[in-house]
Each structure stands twice: as C-alpha cells, then as structure tokens.
TORVO-600909 format. One line per field, with one value per atom (N, C-alpha, C, O): atom name; x, y, z; residue in three letters; residue number from 0. Coordinates in steps of 0.2 Angstrom, whole numbers, plus 5000, padded with zeros to 4 digits. Atoms other than C-alpha are relative to their C-alpha. Layout:
<pts>
name	[CA / ...]
X	[X / ...]
Y	[Y / ...]
Z	[Z / ...]
resn	[ala / ...]
resi	[NUM / ...]
</pts>
This chain:
<pts>
name	[N / CA / C / O / N / CA / C / O / N / CA / C / O / N / CA / C / O / N / CA / C / O / N / CA / C / O / N / CA / C / O / N / CA / C / O / N / CA / C / O / N / CA / C / O / N / CA / C / O / N / CA / C / O / N / CA / C / O / N / CA / C / O / N / CA / C / O / N / CA / C / O / N / CA / C / O / N / CA / C / O / N / CA / C / O / N / CA / C / O / N / CA / C / O / N / CA / C / O / N / CA / C / O / N / CA / C / O / N / CA / C / O / N / CA / C / O / N / CA / C / O / N / CA / C / O / N / CA / C / O / N / CA / C / O / N / CA / C / O / N / CA / C / O / N / CA / C / O / N / CA / C / O / N / CA / C / O / N / CA / C / O / N / CA / C / O / N / CA / C / O / N / CA / C / O / N / CA / C / O / N / CA / C / O / N / CA / C / O / N / CA / C / O / N / CA / C / O / N / CA / C / O / N / CA / C / O / N / CA / C / O / N / CA / C / O / N / CA / C / O / N / CA / C / O / N / CA / C / O / N / CA / C / O / N / CA / C / O / N / CA / C / O / N / CA / C / O / N / CA / C / O / N / CA / C / O / N / CA / C / O / N / CA / C / O / N / CA / C / O / N / CA / C / O / N / CA / C / O / N / CA / C / O / N / CA / C / O / N / CA / C / O / N / CA / C / O / N / CA / C / O / N / CA / C / O / N / CA / C / O / N / CA / C / O / N / CA / C / O / N / CA / C / O / N / CA / C / O / N / CA / C / O / N / CA / C / O / N / CA / C / O / N / CA / C / O / N / CA / C / O / N / CA / C / O / N / CA / C / O / N / CA / C / O / N / CA / C / O / N / CA / C / O / N / CA / C / O / N / CA / C / O / N / CA / C / O / N / CA / C / O / N / CA / C / O / N / CA / C / O / N / CA / C / O / N / CA / C / O / N / CA / C / O / N / CA / C / O / N / CA / C / O / N / CA / C / O / N / CA / C / O / N / CA / C / O / N / CA / C / O / N / CA / C / O / N / CA / C / O / N / CA / C / O / N / CA / C / O / N / CA / C / O / N / CA / C / O / N / CA / C / O / N / CA / C / O / N / CA / C / O / N / CA / C / O / N / CA / C / O / N / CA / C / O / N / CA / C / O / N / CA / C / O / N / CA / C / O / N / CA / C / O / N / CA / C / O / N / CA / C / O / N / CA / C / O / N / CA / C / O / N / CA / C / O / N / CA / C / O / N / CA / C / O / N / CA / C / O / N / CA / C / O / N / CA / C / O / N / CA / C / O / N / CA / C / O / N / CA / C / O / N / CA / C / O / N / CA / C / O / N / CA / C / O / N / CA / C / O / N / CA / C / O / N / CA / C / O]
X	[5004 / 4665 / 5008 / 5013 / 4993 / 4679 / 4999 / 4995 / 5000 / 4683 / 5001 / 5006 / 5000 / 4681 / 5006 / 5007 / 4994 / 4698 / 5006 / 5012 / 4992 / 4709 / 4996 / 4990 / 4999 / 4712 / 4996 / 4990 / 4998 / 4711 / 5005 / 5008 / 4991 / 4727 / 4999 / 4994 / 4999 / 4731 / 5003 / 5003 / 4997 / 4739 / 5008 / 5009 / 4994 / 4756 / 5005 / 5005 / 4997 / 4767 / 5007 / 5011 / 4992 / 4783 / 5003 / 5009 / 4996 / 4789 / 5002 / 4997 / 5002 / 4794 / 4997 / 4997 / 5003 / 4787 / 5005 / 5011 / 4998 / 4790 / 5008 / 5014 / 4997 / 4801 / 5004 / 5007 / 4995 / 4812 / 5009 / 5014 / 4994 / 4825 / 4999 / 5001 / 5001 / 4818 / 5003 / 5006 / 4995 / 4824 / 5005 / 5008 / 4991 / 4841 / 5002 / 5007 / 4997 / 4840 / 5000 / 4996 / 5003 / 4840 / 5001 / 5003 / 5001 / 4836 / 5005 / 5003 / 4998 / 4851 / 4998 / 4992 / 5005 / 4847 / 5004 / 5000 / 4998 / 4859 / 5001 / 5001 / 4999 / 4861 / 4993 / 4992 / 5008 / 4842 / 5004 / 5001 / 5002 / 4850 / 4999 / 5000 / 5000 / 4847 / 5006 / 5008 / 4991 / 4861 / 4996 / 4990 / 5001 / 4860 / 5004 / 5009 / 4996 / 4866 / 5002 / 5003 / 4994 / 4876 / 5005 / 5003 / 4996 / 4892 / 5007 / 5006 / 4993 / 4912 / 5005 / 5008 / 4995 / 4924 / 4998 / 5002 / 5001 / 4913 / 4995 / 4992 / 5004 / 4900 / 4991 / 4985 / 5007 / 4888 / 5000 / 5005 / 5000 / 4882 / 4999 / 4993 / 5004 / 4881 / 5002 / 5003 / 4999 / 4884 / 5000 / 5002 / 5001 / 4880 / 5007 / 5010 / 4994 / 4895 / 5001 / 5006 / 4998 / 4891 / 5000 / 5003 / 4999 / 4890 / 5005 / 5009 / 4998 / 4896 / 4995 / 4997 / 5005 / 4881 / 4996 / 4993 / 5002 / 4876 / 4991 / 4988 / 5007 / 4860 / 5002 / 5007 / 4997 / 4864 / 4994 / 4989 / 5003 / 4855 / 5002 / 4998 / 4998 / 4868 / 5004 / 5010 / 5000 / 4872 / 5008 / 5014 / 4992 / 4887 / 5004 / 5009 / 4997 / 4891 / 4998 / 4992 / 5002 / 4890 / 4993 / 4992 / 5007 / 4871 / 4998 / 4997 / 5006 / 4863 / 4995 / 4989 / 5011 / 4850 / 5001 / 4995 / 5004 / 4850 / 4998 / 4995 / 4999 / 4851 / 4993 / 4990 / 5007 / 4835 / 5002 / 4999 / 4996 / 4845 / 4994 / 4988 / 5002 / 4841 / 5002 / 4999 / 4998 / 4850 / 5004 / 5005 / 4998 / 4858 / 5010 / 5013 / 4993 / 4877 / 5003 / 5000 / 4997 / 4889 / 5007 / 5011 / 4992 / 4907 / 5005 / 5006 / 4996 / 4918 / 5007 / 5009 / 4995 / 4935 / 5000 / 4995 / 4994 / 4948 / 5001 / 5000 / 4994 / 4957 / 5001 / 4997 / 4996 / 4970 / 4999 / 4998 / 4999 / 4969 / 5007 / 5009 / 4993 / 4986 / 5004 / 5008 / 5002 / 4982 / 4999 / 4998 / 4999 / 4982 / 4992 / 4993 / 5004 / 4962 / 4997 / 4997 / 5000 / 4955 / 4992 / 4989 / 5006 / 4939 / 4998 / 5002 / 5001 / 4927 / 4997 / 4992 / 5002 / 4924 / 4991 / 4988 / 5008 / 4903 / 5000 / 5003 / 5004 / 4896 / 4993 / 4992 / 5007 / 4879 / 4999 / 5003 / 5003 / 4870 / 4998 / 4999 / 5008 / 4856 / 5004 / 5005 / 4997 / 4866 / 5006 / 5008 / 4993 / 4883 / 5005 / 5011 / 4996 / 4891 / 5002 / 4999 / 4997 / 4905 / 5002 / 5002 / 5000 / 4908 / 5006 / 5005 / 4998 / 4918 / 5000 / 4995 / 5005 / 4915 / 5004 / 5007 / 4996 / 4925 / 4998 / 4993 / 5000 / 4926 / 4996 / 4995 / 5003 / 4918 / 5002 / 5002 / 4997 / 4925 / 4996 / 4999 / 5002 / 4913 / 4999 / 4996 / 5002 / 4914 / 5004 / 5008 / 5002 / 4915 / 5009 / 5010 / 4993 / 4936 / 5000 / 5004 / 4998 / 4934 / 4997 / 4999 / 5002 / 4923 / 5004 / 5004 / 4997 / 4937 / 5006 / 5009 / 4993 / 4951 / 5000 / 5005 / 5001 / 4943 / 4999 / 5001 / 4999 / 4938 / 5005 / 5004 / 4995 / 4955 / 5005 / 5009 / 4999 / 4960 / 4999 / 5001 / 5004 / 4948 / 5003 / 5002 / 4997 / 4959 / 5004 / 5004 / 4995 / 4972 / 4998 / 5002 / 5002 / 4960 / 4999 / 5002 / 5003 / 4952 / 5002 / 4998 / 4999 / 4960 / 4997 / 4998 / 5006 / 4945 / 4996 / 4990 / 5005 / 4937 / 5005 / 5003 / 4994 / 4953 / 4997 / 4993 / 5001 / 4952 / 4995 / 4997 / 5007 / 4934 / 4999 / 4999 / 5000 / 4934 / 5005 / 5002 / 4998 / 4947 / 4994 / 4991 / 5002 / 4940 / 4991 / 4987 / 5005 / 4924 / 5002 / 4998 / 4998 / 4933 / 5003 / 5004]
Y	[5000 / 4115 / 5002 / 5004 / 4997 / 4117 / 5003 / 5002 / 4998 / 4128 / 4997 / 4994 / 5001 / 4123 / 5000 / 5006 / 5000 / 4116 / 5002 / 5002 / 4998 / 4121 / 4995 / 4995 / 5002 / 4110 / 5001 / 5003 / 4999 / 4110 / 5000 / 4997 / 5000 / 4113 / 4996 / 4997 / 5001 / 4103 / 5006 / 5012 / 4994 / 4115 / 4996 / 4990 / 5002 / 4112 / 5005 / 5012 / 4996 / 4119 / 5001 / 4996 / 4996 / 4130 / 5000 / 4999 / 4999 / 4133 / 4993 / 4989 / 5007 / 4117 / 5002 / 5007 / 5000 / 4115 / 5005 / 5005 / 4999 / 4125 / 5006 / 5004 / 4996 / 4139 / 4997 / 5001 / 5004 / 4126 / 5003 / 5003 / 4994 / 4136 / 5005 / 5008 / 4993 / 4151 / 5004 / 5009 / 4997 / 4151 / 5001 / 5005 / 5000 / 4151 / 5005 / 5004 / 4995 / 4165 / 5008 / 5010 / 4994 / 4183 / 4999 / 4995 / 4997 / 4193 / 5006 / 5011 / 4995 / 4205 / 5008 / 5010 / 4991 / 4226 / 5001 / 5004 / 4999 / 4227 / 4997 / 5001 / 5003 / 4215 / 4994 / 4990 / 5006 / 4205 / 4992 / 4989 / 5005 / 4189 / 4996 / 4999 / 5000 / 4177 / 4993 / 4988 / 5002 / 4174 / 4992 / 4992 / 5002 / 4159 / 5002 / 5007 / 4996 / 4163 / 4996 / 4998 / 5001 / 4150 / 5002 / 5002 / 4996 / 4156 / 4996 / 4995 / 5005 / 4145 / 5004 / 5007 / 4996 / 4155 / 5006 / 5010 / 4996 / 4165 / 4999 / 4998 / 5002 / 4163 / 5002 / 5000 / 4993 / 4178 / 5001 / 5004 / 4998 / 4180 / 5005 / 5006 / 4991 / 4200 / 5003 / 5009 / 4996 / 4203 / 4992 / 4986 / 5006 / 4196 / 4997 / 5002 / 5006 / 4183 / 5004 / 5006 / 4998 / 4191 / 5009 / 5009 / 4995 / 4211 / 5004 / 5008 / 5000 / 4213 / 5007 / 5010 / 4997 / 4225 / 4996 / 4991 / 5004 / 4222 / 5006 / 5011 / 4997 / 4227 / 5004 / 5002 / 4996 / 4240 / 4995 / 4999 / 5004 / 4227 / 4999 / 4998 / 5001 / 4222 / 5006 / 5007 / 4995 / 4237 / 4999 / 4999 / 5003 / 4231 / 4993 / 4993 / 5005 / 4213 / 4995 / 4993 / 5004 / 4202 / 4995 / 4992 / 5004 / 4194 / 5001 / 4995 / 4995 / 4205 / 5001 / 5001 / 4997 / 4211 / 5006 / 5009 / 4997 / 4224 / 5008 / 5013 / 4992 / 4240 / 5001 / 4998 / 5000 / 4249 / 5004 / 5010 / 4995 / 4258 / 4994 / 4995 / 5002 / 4246 / 5004 / 5002 / 4997 / 4257 / 4994 / 4988 / 5002 / 4251 / 5001 / 5006 / 4999 / 4247 / 5000 / 4997 / 4999 / 4250 / 4997 / 4999 / 5002 / 4241 / 5004 / 5003 / 4994 / 4255 / 5000 / 5005 / 5003 / 4247 / 4992 / 4990 / 5004 / 4233 / 5002 / 5007 / 5000 / 4230 / 4995 / 4990 / 5009 / 4217 / 5000 / 5006 / 4999 / 4213 / 4997 / 4993 / 5004 / 4209 / 4991 / 4988 / 5007 / 4192 / 4995 / 4989 / 4998 / 4193 / 4997 / 4996 / 5000 / 4191 / 5004 / 5008 / 4996 / 4201 / 5002 / 4999 / 4996 / 4214 / 5003 / 5006 / 4995 / 4222 / 5008 / 5007 / 4998 / 4237 / 5003 / 5001 / 4998 / 4245 / 5006 / 5005 / 4996 / 4263 / 4998 / 4996 / 4997 / 4264 / 5006 / 5011 / 4993 / 4276 / 5002 / 5008 / 4994 / 4281 / 5003 / 5009 / 4995 / 4285 / 4999 / 5000 / 5000 / 4284 / 4995 / 4994 / 5006 / 4271 / 4998 / 4995 / 5003 / 4264 / 4991 / 4990 / 5007 / 4243 / 4994 / 4992 / 5009 / 4227 / 4997 / 4995 / 5005 / 4213 / 4994 / 4995 / 5003 / 4197 / 4997 / 4994 / 5004 / 4191 / 4992 / 4988 / 5010 / 4173 / 4997 / 5001 / 5003 / 4159 / 5001 / 4999 / 5001 / 4160 / 5008 / 5009 / 4994 / 4179 / 4998 / 4993 / 4999 / 4185 / 5003 / 5009 / 4997 / 4186 / 5008 / 5013 / 4991 / 4201 / 5004 / 5010 / 4995 / 4210 / 5003 / 5009 / 4999 / 4210 / 5002 / 5006 / 4999 / 4212 / 5005 / 5007 / 4995 / 4227 / 5006 / 5012 / 4996 / 4234 / 5002 / 5007 / 5000 / 4232 / 5005 / 5008 / 4993 / 4244 / 5004 / 5007 / 4996 / 4254 / 5007 / 5012 / 4993 / 4268 / 5002 / 5008 / 4998 / 4267 / 5004 / 5008 / 4997 / 4271 / 5008 / 5013 / 4993 / 4286 / 5003 / 5004 / 4998 / 4293 / 5005 / 5005 / 4999 / 4304 / 4996 / 4998 / 5005 / 4288 / 4998 / 4998 / 4997 / 4288 / 5002 / 5001 / 4993 / 4302 / 5004 / 5008 / 5002 / 4302 / 4995 / 4995 / 5004 / 4289 / 5003 / 5004 / 5001 / 4293 / 5007 / 5006 / 4992 / 4313 / 4995 / 4998 / 5002 / 4301 / 4995 / 4993 / 5003 / 4292 / 5004 / 5001]
Z	[5007 / 4686 / 4997 / 4999 / 5004 / 4674 / 4996 / 4992 / 5009 / 4660 / 4995 / 4995 / 5005 / 4645 / 4997 / 4994 / 5004 / 4636 / 5007 / 5006 / 4996 / 4654 / 5007 / 5008 / 4995 / 4669 / 5004 / 5002 / 4992 / 4688 / 5000 / 4996 / 4996 / 4695 / 5004 / 5007 / 4992 / 4711 / 5004 / 5001 / 4996 / 4723 / 5001 / 5002 / 5000 / 4723 / 5007 / 5006 / 4997 / 4739 / 4997 / 4996 / 5004 / 4731 / 5004 / 5002 / 4993 / 4748 / 5004 / 5004 / 4996 / 4758 / 5008 / 5010 / 4993 / 4775 / 5008 / 5009 / 4993 / 4792 / 4996 / 4997 / 5006 / 4779 / 4998 / 4994 / 5007 / 4771 / 4998 / 5001 / 5002 / 4763 / 4998 / 4993 / 5003 / 4762 / 5009 / 5011 / 4992 / 4784 / 4998 / 5003 / 4997 / 4781 / 4992 / 4988 / 5008 / 4764 / 5002 / 5007 / 4997 / 4764 / 4991 / 4988 / 5010 / 4743 / 5003 / 5006 / 5004 / 4741 / 5000 / 4997 / 5000 / 4742 / 4994 / 4989 / 5006 / 4728 / 4995 / 4991 / 5003 / 4716 / 4999 / 4995 / 4999 / 4722 / 4999 / 4994 / 5001 / 4723 / 5006 / 5011 / 4995 / 4733 / 5006 / 5005 / 5000 / 4746 / 5006 / 5010 / 4993 / 4759 / 5006 / 5005 / 4993 / 4776 / 5005 / 5011 / 4999 / 4779 / 4995 / 4989 / 5005 / 4773 / 5004 / 5010 / 4999 / 4773 / 5003 / 4998 / 4998 / 4784 / 5005 / 5007 / 4993 / 4797 / 5000 / 4995 / 4996 / 4807 / 5000 / 4999 / 5004 / 4803 / 4993 / 4991 / 5007 / 4783 / 5002 / 5004 / 4999 / 4784 / 4994 / 4995 / 5005 / 4765 / 4993 / 4993 / 5004 / 4749 / 4996 / 4993 / 5006 / 4739 / 4994 / 4991 / 5005 / 4725 / 4996 / 4991 / 5001 / 4723 / 5007 / 5007 / 4989 / 4745 / 5002 / 5006 / 4998 / 4747 / 5006 / 5007 / 4993 / 4765 / 5004 / 5001 / 4997 / 4777 / 5007 / 5010 / 4994 / 4792 / 5006 / 5008 / 4994 / 4805 / 5007 / 5011 / 4996 / 4817 / 5005 / 5003 / 4996 / 4832 / 5002 / 4999 / 4999 / 4842 / 4997 / 4994 / 5001 / 4839 / 4995 / 4994 / 5009 / 4822 / 5003 / 5008 / 4998 / 4822 / 5006 / 5009 / 4995 / 4837 / 4995 / 4996 / 5008 / 4821 / 5005 / 5004 / 4998 / 4832 / 5000 / 5003 / 5004 / 4824 / 4997 / 4993 / 5004 / 4820 / 4995 / 4996 / 5006 / 4804 / 4994 / 4993 / 5006 / 4791 / 4994 / 4988 / 5005 / 4779 / 4994 / 4996 / 5004 / 4763 / 5004 / 5007 / 5000 / 4766 / 4995 / 4991 / 5005 / 4754 / 4999 / 5003 / 4995 / 4754 / 4996 / 4990 / 5002 / 4753 / 5001 / 4998 / 5003 / 4754 / 5005 / 5007 / 4997 / 4763 / 5006 / 5010 / 4993 / 4778 / 5003 / 5004 / 4999 / 4784 / 5008 / 5011 / 4992 / 4803 / 5001 / 4997 / 4999 / 4811 / 5001 / 5004 / 4999 / 4810 / 4991 / 4990 / 5004 / 4793 / 4994 / 4988 / 5005 / 4787 / 5000 / 5006 / 5004 / 4775 / 5005 / 5009 / 4997 / 4781 / 4995 / 4992 / 5003 / 4771 / 5003 / 5007 / 4999 / 4775 / 4998 / 4992 / 5004 / 4773 / 5004 / 5010 / 4997 / 4777 / 4999 / 4993 / 4999 / 4780 / 4997 / 4998 / 5004 / 4767 / 5002 / 5001 / 4999 / 4777 / 5007 / 5008 / 4994 / 4794 / 5001 / 5007 / 5000 / 4790 / 5003 / 5001 / 4997 / 4800 / 4998 / 4994 / 5002 / 4797 / 5003 / 5009 / 4995 / 4801 / 4996 / 4990 / 5001 / 4797 / 4999 / 5002 / 5000 / 4791 / 4998 / 4993 / 5003 / 4787 / 4995 / 4995 / 5008 / 4768 / 5002 / 5007 / 4999 / 4767 / 4994 / 4988 / 5005 / 4757 / 4993 / 4988 / 5008 / 4743 / 4997 / 4991 / 5004 / 4740 / 4993 / 4991 / 5007 / 4722 / 4999 / 5000 / 4999 / 4721 / 4995 / 4997 / 5006 / 4705 / 5004 / 5002 / 4996 / 4719 / 5002 / 5002 / 4994 / 4731 / 4999 / 5003 / 5005 / 4721 / 4997 / 4994 / 5001 / 4715 / 5005 / 5005 / 4995 / 4731 / 5002 / 5006 / 4995 / 4737 / 4995 / 4998 / 5004 / 4723 / 4998 / 4994 / 4999 / 4726 / 5001 / 4997 / 4998 / 4735 / 4994 / 4992 / 5002 / 4723 / 4993 / 4990 / 5004 / 4709 / 5002 / 4998 / 4999 / 4718 / 5009 / 5014 / 4994 / 4731 / 5007 / 5013 / 4994 / 4740 / 5002 / 5004 / 4996 / 4745 / 5007 / 5013 / 4994 / 4757 / 5003 / 5006 / 4997 / 4761 / 5002 / 5006 / 4994 / 4767 / 5004 / 5010 / 4993 / 4775 / 5006 / 5012 / 4993 / 4787 / 5004 / 5009 / 4994 / 4791 / 5001 / 5005 / 4995 / 4794 / 5009 / 5014 / 4994 / 4808 / 5006 / 5011]
resn	[met / met / met / met / arg / arg / arg / arg / ala / ala / ala / ala / arg / arg / arg / arg / gly / gly / gly / gly / arg / arg / arg / arg / arg / arg / arg / arg / ile / ile / ile / ile / gln / gln / gln / gln / arg / arg / arg / arg / his / his / his / his / lys / lys / lys / lys / asp / asp / asp / asp / val / val / val / val / phe / phe / phe / phe / pro / pro / pro / pro / pro / pro / pro / pro / his / his / his / his / gly / gly / gly / gly / gly / gly / gly / gly / his / his / his / his / arg / arg / arg / arg / ala / ala / ala / ala / his / his / his / his / asp / asp / asp / asp / phe / phe / phe / phe / arg / arg / arg / arg / cys / cys / cys / cys / val / val / val / val / gly / gly / gly / gly / cys / cys / cys / cys / arg / arg / arg / arg / leu / leu / leu / leu / asp / asp / asp / asp / val / val / val / val / ser / ser / ser / ser / leu / leu / leu / leu / val / val / val / val / ala / ala / ala / ala / pro / pro / pro / pro / gly / gly / gly / gly / thr / thr / thr / thr / ala / ala / ala / ala / his / his / his / his / arg / arg / arg / arg / asn / asn / asn / asn / his / his / his / his / cys / cys / cys / cys / pro / pro / pro / pro / asn / asn / asn / asn / cys / cys / cys / cys / leu / leu / leu / leu / ala / ala / ala / ala / ser / ser / ser / ser / leu / leu / leu / leu / his / his / his / his / val / val / val / val / asp / asp / asp / asp / arg / arg / arg / arg / his / his / his / his / val / val / val / val / pro / pro / pro / pro / gly / gly / gly / gly / asp / asp / asp / asp / arg / arg / arg / arg / asp / asp / asp / asp / ala / ala / ala / ala / ser / ser / ser / ser / cys / cys / cys / cys / arg / arg / arg / arg / gly / gly / gly / gly / arg / arg / arg / arg / met / met / met / met / glu / glu / glu / glu / ala / ala / ala / ala / leu / leu / leu / leu / ser / ser / ser / ser / met / met / met / met / ser / ser / ser / ser / val / val / val / val / arg / arg / arg / arg / ala / ala / ala / ala / asp / asp / asp / asp / gly / gly / gly / gly / glu / glu / glu / glu / trp / trp / trp / trp / met / met / met / met / ile / ile / ile / ile / val / val / val / val / his / his / his / his / arg / arg / arg / arg / cys / cys / cys / cys / leu / leu / leu / leu / ser / ser / ser / ser / cys / cys / cys / cys / gly / gly / gly / gly / ala / ala / ala / ala / leu / leu / leu / leu / ser / ser / ser / ser / ala / ala / ala / ala / asn / asn / asn / asn / arg / arg / arg / arg / ile / ile / ile / ile / ala / ala / ala / ala / gly / gly / gly / gly / asp / asp / asp / asp / asp / asp / asp / asp / asn / asn / asn / asn / ala / ala / ala / ala / leu / leu / leu / leu / ala / ala / ala / ala / leu / leu / leu / leu / val / val / val / val / arg / arg / arg / arg / leu / leu / leu / leu / ala / ala / ala / ala / leu / leu / leu / leu / arg / arg / arg / arg / pro / pro / pro / pro / leu / leu / leu / leu / arg / arg / arg / arg / asp / asp / asp / asp / thr / thr / thr / thr / ser / ser / ser / ser / ile / ile / ile / ile / ala / ala / ala / ala / ser / ser / ser / ser / arg / arg / arg / arg / ala / ala / ala / ala / leu / leu / leu / leu / leu / leu / leu / leu / thr / thr / thr / thr / leu / leu / leu / leu]
resi	[0 / 0 / 0 / 0 / 1 / 1 / 1 / 1 / 2 / 2 / 2 / 2 / 3 / 3 / 3 / 3 / 4 / 4 / 4 / 4 / 5 / 5 / 5 / 5 / 6 / 6 / 6 / 6 / 7 / 7 / 7 / 7 / 8 / 8 / 8 / 8 / 9 / 9 / 9 / 9 / 10 / 10 / 10 / 10 / 11 / 11 / 11 / 11 / 12 / 12 / 12 / 12 / 13 / 13 / 13 / 13 / 14 / 14 / 14 / 14 / 15 / 15 / 15 / 15 / 16 / 16 / 16 / 16 / 17 / 17 / 17 / 17 / 18 / 18 / 18 / 18 / 19 / 19 / 19 / 19 / 20 / 20 / 20 / 20 / 21 / 21 / 21 / 21 / 22 / 22 / 22 / 22 / 23 / 23 / 23 / 23 / 24 / 24 / 24 / 24 / 25 / 25 / 25 / 25 / 26 / 26 / 26 / 26 / 27 / 27 / 27 / 27 / 28 / 28 / 28 / 28 / 29 / 29 / 29 / 29 / 30 / 30 / 30 / 30 / 31 / 31 / 31 / 31 / 32 / 32 / 32 / 32 / 33 / 33 / 33 / 33 / 34 / 34 / 34 / 34 / 35 / 35 / 35 / 35 / 36 / 36 / 36 / 36 / 37 / 37 / 37 / 37 / 38 / 38 / 38 / 38 / 39 / 39 / 39 / 39 / 40 / 40 / 40 / 40 / 41 / 41 / 41 / 41 / 42 / 42 / 42 / 42 / 43 / 43 / 43 / 43 / 44 / 44 / 44 / 44 / 45 / 45 / 45 / 45 / 46 / 46 / 46 / 46 / 47 / 47 / 47 / 47 / 48 / 48 / 48 / 48 / 49 / 49 / 49 / 49 / 50 / 50 / 50 / 50 / 51 / 51 / 51 / 51 / 52 / 52 / 52 / 52 / 53 / 53 / 53 / 53 / 54 / 54 / 54 / 54 / 55 / 55 / 55 / 55 / 56 / 56 / 56 / 56 / 57 / 57 / 57 / 57 / 58 / 58 / 58 / 58 / 59 / 59 / 59 / 59 / 60 / 60 / 60 / 60 / 61 / 61 / 61 / 61 / 62 / 62 / 62 / 62 / 63 / 63 / 63 / 63 / 64 / 64 / 64 / 64 / 65 / 65 / 65 / 65 / 66 / 66 / 66 / 66 / 67 / 67 / 67 / 67 / 68 / 68 / 68 / 68 / 69 / 69 / 69 / 69 / 70 / 70 / 70 / 70 / 71 / 71 / 71 / 71 / 72 / 72 / 72 / 72 / 73 / 73 / 73 / 73 / 74 / 74 / 74 / 74 / 75 / 75 / 75 / 75 / 76 / 76 / 76 / 76 / 77 / 77 / 77 / 77 / 78 / 78 / 78 / 78 / 79 / 79 / 79 / 79 / 80 / 80 / 80 / 80 / 81 / 81 / 81 / 81 / 82 / 82 / 82 / 82 / 83 / 83 / 83 / 83 / 84 / 84 / 84 / 84 / 85 / 85 / 85 / 85 / 86 / 86 / 86 / 86 / 87 / 87 / 87 / 87 / 88 / 88 / 88 / 88 / 89 / 89 / 89 / 89 / 90 / 90 / 90 / 90 / 91 / 91 / 91 / 91 / 92 / 92 / 92 / 92 / 93 / 93 / 93 / 93 / 94 / 94 / 94 / 94 / 95 / 95 / 95 / 95 / 96 / 96 / 96 / 96 / 97 / 97 / 97 / 97 / 98 / 98 / 98 / 98 / 99 / 99 / 99 / 99 / 100 / 100 / 100 / 100 / 101 / 101 / 101 / 101 / 102 / 102 / 102 / 102 / 103 / 103 / 103 / 103 / 104 / 104 / 104 / 104 / 105 / 105 / 105 / 105 / 106 / 106 / 106 / 106 / 107 / 107 / 107 / 107 / 108 / 108 / 108 / 108 / 109 / 109 / 109 / 109 / 110 / 110 / 110 / 110 / 111 / 111 / 111 / 111 / 112 / 112 / 112 / 112 / 113 / 113 / 113 / 113 / 114 / 114 / 114 / 114 / 115 / 115 / 115 / 115 / 116 / 116 / 116 / 116 / 117 / 117 / 117 / 117 / 118 / 118 / 118 / 118 / 119 / 119 / 119 / 119 / 120 / 120 / 120 / 120 / 121 / 121 / 121 / 121 / 122 / 122 / 122 / 122 / 123 / 123 / 123 / 123 / 124 / 124 / 124 / 124 / 125 / 125 / 125 / 125 / 126 / 126 / 126 / 126 / 127 / 127 / 127 / 127 / 128 / 128 / 128 / 128 / 129 / 129 / 129 / 129 / 130 / 130 / 130 / 130 / 131 / 131 / 131 / 131 / 132 / 132 / 132 / 132]
</pts>
C-alpha cells in the first residue's frame, strides 16, 4: 500500500552487474577521488593521478598486492631513471618503507612539477630521505 502523496519507487540498479566500473576503480586515500585502475603509460595504477597519494599494498613486484601494511604512502620526491623515465618516490607513513613508482600519462602535471621542485624549496626533505636509505 502506498502512503498518501508518495509513489512507490521501483528498484534501480546503481552499479552495473558483475562489478562493472567499480571492479576497475579505487578511492584515493588523500583526495577521495574515484580512480580507474587503467592508466596510460603503466601496467599497474598504484597512485592517484590528482594528488599522487598511494597505499602500501605491493611488497616486491608492482601489482603483487602482497604487502600487509596497507598504510598511506605520501609522494616524497621525484627520480629519473637512466632511460629518462620519471618515477615518483613514495614513503609509507605507517612503516617508513620507500618505493619508486612510474608516473602515468594522466597524472596531474602541476602536482608533478611541484613534487620535482620540492627539494629546492625545502632541503631538509632530501637529507631525511638520504638518511632513511
């Protein structure tokens, strides 16, 4: 029976069947953006393209999702490989582990430039990173 003045709503599927788009997304721990796992230029999306934050989920091999820490990883600095490929250096805020991750083609260019220039602005960052290595 319906209440006066209100219609009974039919059931609506808000998510596509079999996981749909959510099977290929994750929510950023930093800016809460829904991020697709598909990333241009890399096989394993492991950071937010907007704020560059990540989670400590990989242990040895990118994409293995074998780490038990699951702590938030902050983008600490940039590094460049010998072949010219740019990498983001992340540090886990829970266990202190460092990892280098490829940038993706859709990463926020302004955030990348700010990260690359960060050691010039604050020299204590570079010395702290070297002490942890």
